[in-house]
C-alpha positions in Angstrom: -13.0 3.5 -5.2 -12.0 3.1 -1.5 -10.4 -0.1 -0.2 -9.6 -1.8 2.9 -6.8 -4.4 2.8 -5.7 -6.2 5.9 -1.8 -6.7 5.7 -0.1 -9.9 6.3 3.4 -10.5 8.3 4.1 -6.4 9.1 3.7 -4.3 12.0 0.6 -2.2 10.4 -2.4 -4.3 10.6 -4.6 -2.6 7.9 -4.1 0.0 5.1 -7.0 2.0 3.4 -6.3 3.4 0.1 -8.6 5.2 -2.6 -8.3 4.7 -6.4 -9.1 6.8 -9.2 -8.7 4.7 -12.1 -5.3 3.3 -11.6 -4.0 6.5 -9.7 -3.6 6.0 -5.8 -5.1 8.4 -3.5 -5.6 9.1 0.4 -3.3 5.9 1.6 -4.0 5.3 5.2 -2.1 2.5 7.6 -3.2 1.2 11.0 -0.6 0.7 13.2 3.0 0.1 12.5 6.1 2.8 12.6 4.8 6.2 12.5 7.2 8.0 10.9 7.6 5.3 7.8 3.6 5.4 7.6 3.4 8.7 7.5 6.1 9.5 5.0 4.7 6.5 2.4 1.4 7.7 1.9 2.7 11.1 0.7 5.3 9.6 -1.3 3.0 7.3 -3.3 -0.1 10.0 -3.6 -0.8 10.4 -7.4 1.4 7.5 -8.4 -0.3 4.6 -10.3 -1.0 1.1 -9.0 1.9 0.2 -11.8 4.4 3.0 -10.4 3.8 1.6 -6.6 4.6 -1.8 -7.6 7.8 -1.0 -9.3 8.8 1.1 -6.2 7.9 -1.0 -3.4 7.2 -4.6 -4.5 9.9 -6.8 -2.8 11.0 -4.8 -0.3 11.9 -6.4 3.3 11.5 -5.3 6.7 14.6 -7.0 8.5 14.3 -10.9 8.7 10.4 -10.5 7.4 9.5 -11.7 4.0 7.8 -8.5 3.3 7.1 -4.9 4.3 4.4 -2.0 4.7 5.7 -0.8 1.6 5.4 -4.3 -0.2 2.0 -4.7 1.5 0.8 -1.5 0.0 1.9 -2.4 -3.4 -0.1 -5.6 -2.9 -3.2 -3.5 -1.7 -2.8 -1.5 -4.7 -2.9 -4.4 -7.0 -5.9 -6.3 -5.1 -8.0 -2.7 -5.0 -7.3 -2.1 -9.0 -8.3 -5.7 -9.8 -11.2 -5.3 -7.8 -12.4 -2.0 -9.5 -12.5 -3.9 -12.8 -14.6 -6.5 -12.0 
């Protein structure tokens, strides 16, 4: 399943990802800090939605109440829940 998530409160504007059951694959960010947003997809490739949430949920970027990692965790959960409908 391919899923597109519109981010909120980050420099990146969109996250595209694929789920194979609850396994995260092919994460792509649009916008944001190039180095971090090339690294994050490589680090989460093959992890479960729960593992991504455990590692990235609640991370802040500077004074922002969220981050690209936090938004990815939210995107994974939303994608998973959408796949269960």
